[in-house]
Biotite code that builds the C-alpha atoms (Angstrom):
import biotite.structure as struc

atoms = struc.array([
    struc.Atom([25.698, 172.036, 73.784], chain_id="A", res_id=1, res_name="LEU", atom_name="CA", element="C"),
    struc.Atom([26.001, 173.855, 77.091], chain_id="A", res_id=2, res_name="LYS", atom_name="CA", element="C"),
    struc.Atom([29.442, 175.219, 76.197], chain_id="A", res_id=3, res_name="THR", atom_name="CA", element="C"),
    struc.Atom([28.110, 177.010, 73.121], chain_id="A", res_id=4, res_name="PHE", atom_name="CA", element="C"),
    struc.Atom([24.730, 177.841, 74.729], chain_id="A", res_id=5, res_name="ASP", atom_name="CA", element="C"),
    struc.Atom([22.830, 175.665, 72.255], chain_id="A", res_id=6, res_name="LEU", atom_name="CA", element="C"),
    struc.Atom([20.980, 173.490, 74.792], chain_id="A", res_id=7, res_name="LYS", atom_name="CA", element="C"),
    struc.Atom([17.899, 175.767, 74.879], chain_id="A", res_id=8, res_name="LYS", atom_name="CA", element="C"),
    struc.Atom([17.505, 175.782, 71.087], chain_id="A", res_id=9, res_name="LYS", atom_name="CA", element="C"),
    struc.Atom([18.136, 172.025, 70.945], chain_id="A", res_id=10, res_name="PHE", atom_name="CA", element="C"),
    struc.Atom([15.353, 171.389, 73.484], chain_id="A", res_id=11, res_name="ASN", atom_name="CA", element="C"),
    struc.Atom([12.942, 173.624, 71.556], chain_id="A", res_id=12, res_name="GLU", atom_name="CA", element="C"),
    struc.Atom([13.685, 171.755, 68.326], chain_id="A", res_id=13, res_name="THR", atom_name="CA", element="C"),
    struc.Atom([13.375, 168.409, 70.133], chain_id="A", res_id=14, res_name="TYR", atom_name="CA", element="C"),
    struc.Atom([9.957, 169.455, 71.413], chain_id="A", res_id=15, res_name="LEU", atom_name="CA", element="C"),
    struc.Atom([8.668, 170.214, 67.925], chain_id="A", res_id=16, res_name="VAL", atom_name="CA", element="C"),
    struc.Atom([10.188, 167.045, 66.431], chain_id="A", res_id=17, res_name="ALA", atom_name="CA", element="C"),
    struc.Atom([8.917, 164.690, 69.133], chain_id="A", res_id=18, res_name="PHE", atom_name="CA", element="C"),
    struc.Atom([5.547, 166.325, 69.895], chain_id="A", res_id=19, res_name="TRP", atom_name="CA", element="C"),
    struc.Atom([3.693, 163.139, 68.936], chain_id="A", res_id=20, res_name="GLU", atom_name="CA", element="C"),
    struc.Atom([5.875, 160.996, 71.204], chain_id="A", res_id=21, res_name="LYS", atom_name="CA", element="C"),
    struc.Atom([5.294, 163.310, 74.175], chain_id="A", res_id=22, res_name="MET", atom_name="CA", element="C"),
    struc.Atom([1.591, 164.047, 73.780], chain_id="A", res_id=23, res_name="MET", atom_name="CA", element="C"),
    struc.Atom([0.245, 161.090, 71.831], chain_id="A", res_id=24, res_name="GLY", atom_name="CA", element="C"),
    struc.Atom([-0.991, 160.453, 68.337], chain_id="A", res_id=25, res_name="LYS", atom_name="CA", element="C"),
    struc.Atom([-4.474, 161.981, 68.794], chain_id="A", res_id=26, res_name="TYR", atom_name="CA", element="C"),
    struc.Atom([-3.235, 165.335, 70.114], chain_id="A", res_id=27, res_name="ILE", atom_name="CA", element="C"),
    struc.Atom([-0.473, 165.458, 67.501], chain_id="A", res_id=28, res_name="ALA", atom_name="CA", element="C"),
    struc.Atom([-2.964, 164.818, 64.691], chain_id="A", res_id=29, res_name="SER", atom_name="CA", element="C"),
    struc.Atom([-5.124, 167.742, 65.886], chain_id="A", res_id=30, res_name="ARG", atom_name="CA", element="C"),
    struc.Atom([-2.172, 170.125, 66.243], chain_id="A", res_id=31, res_name="THR", atom_name="CA", element="C"),
    struc.Atom([-1.969, 172.464, 63.254], chain_id="A", res_id=32, res_name="ARG", atom_name="CA", element="C"),
    struc.Atom([0.785, 174.808, 64.387], chain_id="A", res_id=33, res_name="GLU", atom_name="CA", element="C"),
    struc.Atom([3.461, 174.414, 67.034], chain_id="A", res_id=34, res_name="LEU", atom_name="CA", element="C"),
    struc.Atom([6.427, 176.630, 67.836], chain_id="A", res_id=35, res_name="TYR", atom_name="CA", element="C"),
    struc.Atom([8.460, 177.865, 70.787], chain_id="A", res_id=36, res_name="VAL", atom_name="CA", element="C"),
    struc.Atom([9.618, 181.419, 71.408], chain_id="A", res_id=37, res_name="LYS", atom_name="CA", element="C"),
    struc.Atom([11.181, 182.714, 74.629], chain_id="A", res_id=38, res_name="ASN", atom_name="CA", element="C"),
    struc.Atom([10.165, 179.613, 76.616], chain_id="A", res_id=39, res_name="ARG", atom_name="CA", element="C"),
    struc.Atom([6.536, 179.989, 75.544], chain_id="A", res_id=40, res_name="VAL", atom_name="CA", element="C"),
    struc.Atom([4.899, 177.170, 73.588], chain_id="A", res_id=41, res_name="LEU", atom_name="CA", element="C"),
    struc.Atom([2.398, 178.380, 70.987], chain_id="A", res_id=42, res_name="TYR", atom_name="CA", element="C"),
    struc.Atom([-0.185, 175.812, 69.904], chain_id="A", res_id=43, res_name="LEU", atom_name="CA", element="C"),
    struc.Atom([-2.905, 175.934, 67.295], chain_id="A", res_id=44, res_name="LYS", atom_name="CA", element="C"),
    struc.Atom([-5.349, 173.080, 67.844], chain_id="A", res_id=45, res_name="ILE", atom_name="CA", element="C"),
    struc.Atom([-8.157, 172.494, 65.313], chain_id="A", res_id=46, res_name="ASP", atom_name="CA", element="C"),
    struc.Atom([-10.500, 170.808, 67.801], chain_id="A", res_id=47, res_name="SER", atom_name="CA", element="C"),
    struc.Atom([-12.270, 173.164, 70.223], chain_id="A", res_id=48, res_name="ALA", atom_name="CA", element="C"),
    struc.Atom([-12.994, 170.485, 72.858], chain_id="A", res_id=49, res_name="PRO", atom_name="CA", element="C"),
    struc.Atom([-9.378, 169.285, 72.773], chain_id="A", res_id=50, res_name="LEU", atom_name="CA", element="C"),
    struc.Atom([-8.100, 172.870, 72.979], chain_id="A", res_id=51, res_name="ARG", atom_name="CA", element="C"),
    struc.Atom([-10.267, 173.430, 76.076], chain_id="A", res_id=52, res_name="GLN", atom_name="CA", element="C"),
    struc.Atom([-9.069, 170.157, 77.619], chain_id="A", res_id=53, res_name="GLU", atom_name="CA", element="C"),
    struc.Atom([-5.417, 171.091, 77.053], chain_id="A", res_id=54, res_name="LEU", atom_name="CA", element="C"),
    struc.Atom([-6.060, 174.581, 78.396], chain_id="A", res_id=55, res_name="PHE", atom_name="CA", element="C"),
    struc.Atom([-7.403, 173.073, 81.619], chain_id="A", res_id=56, res_name="MET", atom_name="CA", element="C"),
    struc.Atom([-4.381, 170.731, 81.842], chain_id="A", res_id=57, res_name="ALA", atom_name="CA", element="C"),
    struc.Atom([-1.807, 173.401, 80.912], chain_id="A", res_id=58, res_name="LYS", atom_name="CA", element="C"),
    struc.Atom([0.459, 172.731, 83.907], chain_id="A", res_id=59, res_name="THR", atom_name="CA", element="C"),
    struc.Atom([0.457, 168.996, 83.161], chain_id="A", res_id=60, res_name="LYS", atom_name="CA", element="C"),
    struc.Atom([1.498, 169.685, 79.556], chain_id="A", res_id=61, res_name="VAL", atom_name="CA", element="C"),
    struc.Atom([4.339, 171.918, 80.784], chain_id="A", res_id=62, res_name="ILE", atom_name="CA", element="C"),
    struc.Atom([5.442, 169.239, 83.277], chain_id="A", res_id=63, res_name="ASP", atom_name="CA", element="C"),
    struc.Atom([5.456, 166.509, 80.603], chain_id="A", res_id=64, res_name="ILE", atom_name="CA", element="C"),
    struc.Atom([7.569, 168.615, 78.243], chain_id="A", res_id=65, res_name="ILE", atom_name="CA", element="C"),
    struc.Atom([10.038, 169.741, 80.892], chain_id="A", res_id=66, res_name="ASN", atom_name="CA", element="C"),
    struc.Atom([10.385, 166.203, 82.244], chain_id="A", res_id=67, res_name="LYS", atom_name="CA", element="C"),
    struc.Atom([11.078, 164.865, 78.746], chain_id="A", res_id=68, res_name="GLU", atom_name="CA", element="C"),
    struc.Atom([13.760, 167.470, 78.009], chain_id="A", res_id=69, res_name="THR", atom_name="CA", element="C"),
    struc.Atom([15.293, 167.296, 81.489], chain_id="A", res_id=70, res_name="GLY", atom_name="CA", element="C"),
    struc.Atom([15.170, 171.029, 82.188], chain_id="A", res_id=71, res_name="GLU", atom_name="CA", element="C"),
    struc.Atom([12.817, 174.017, 82.107], chain_id="A", res_id=72, res_name="THR", atom_name="CA", element="C"),
    struc.Atom([12.208, 174.366, 78.390], chain_id="A", res_id=73, res_name="THR", atom_name="CA", element="C"),
    struc.Atom([8.650, 175.708, 78.591], chain_id="A", res_id=74, res_name="ILE", atom_name="CA", element="C"),
    struc.Atom([7.231, 178.117, 81.172], chain_id="A", res_id=75, res_name="GLU", atom_name="CA", element="C"),
    struc.Atom([3.893, 178.961, 79.521], chain_id="A", res_id=76, res_name="GLU", atom_name="CA", element="C"),
    struc.Atom([1.517, 177.589, 76.866], chain_id="A", res_id=77, res_name="VAL", atom_name="CA", element="C"),
    struc.Atom([-0.502, 179.901, 74.613], chain_id="A", res_id=78, res_name="VAL", atom_name="CA", element="C"),
    struc.Atom([-3.342, 178.596, 72.444], chain_id="A", res_id=79, res_name="PHE", atom_name="CA", element="C"),
    struc.Atom([-3.795, 180.360, 69.109], chain_id="A", res_id=80, res_name="LEU", atom_name="CA", element="C"),
])
């Protein structure tokens, strides 16, 4: 993957596929839209209290994702 510079795209796809595993069933069930572009994670959450909670814990979310993928996959989280 590193030879053909596909590692970044693989990690982004892994993040979308395993969102529930990383963040838990409750957060995954409230997530309506999720995509990555230029190391920015875009999230659309349908629960206002959960969106606020995740906004406050933004750095923790980034740490969890980057730890799971083993490298800096996400640098910022934007809530839609």
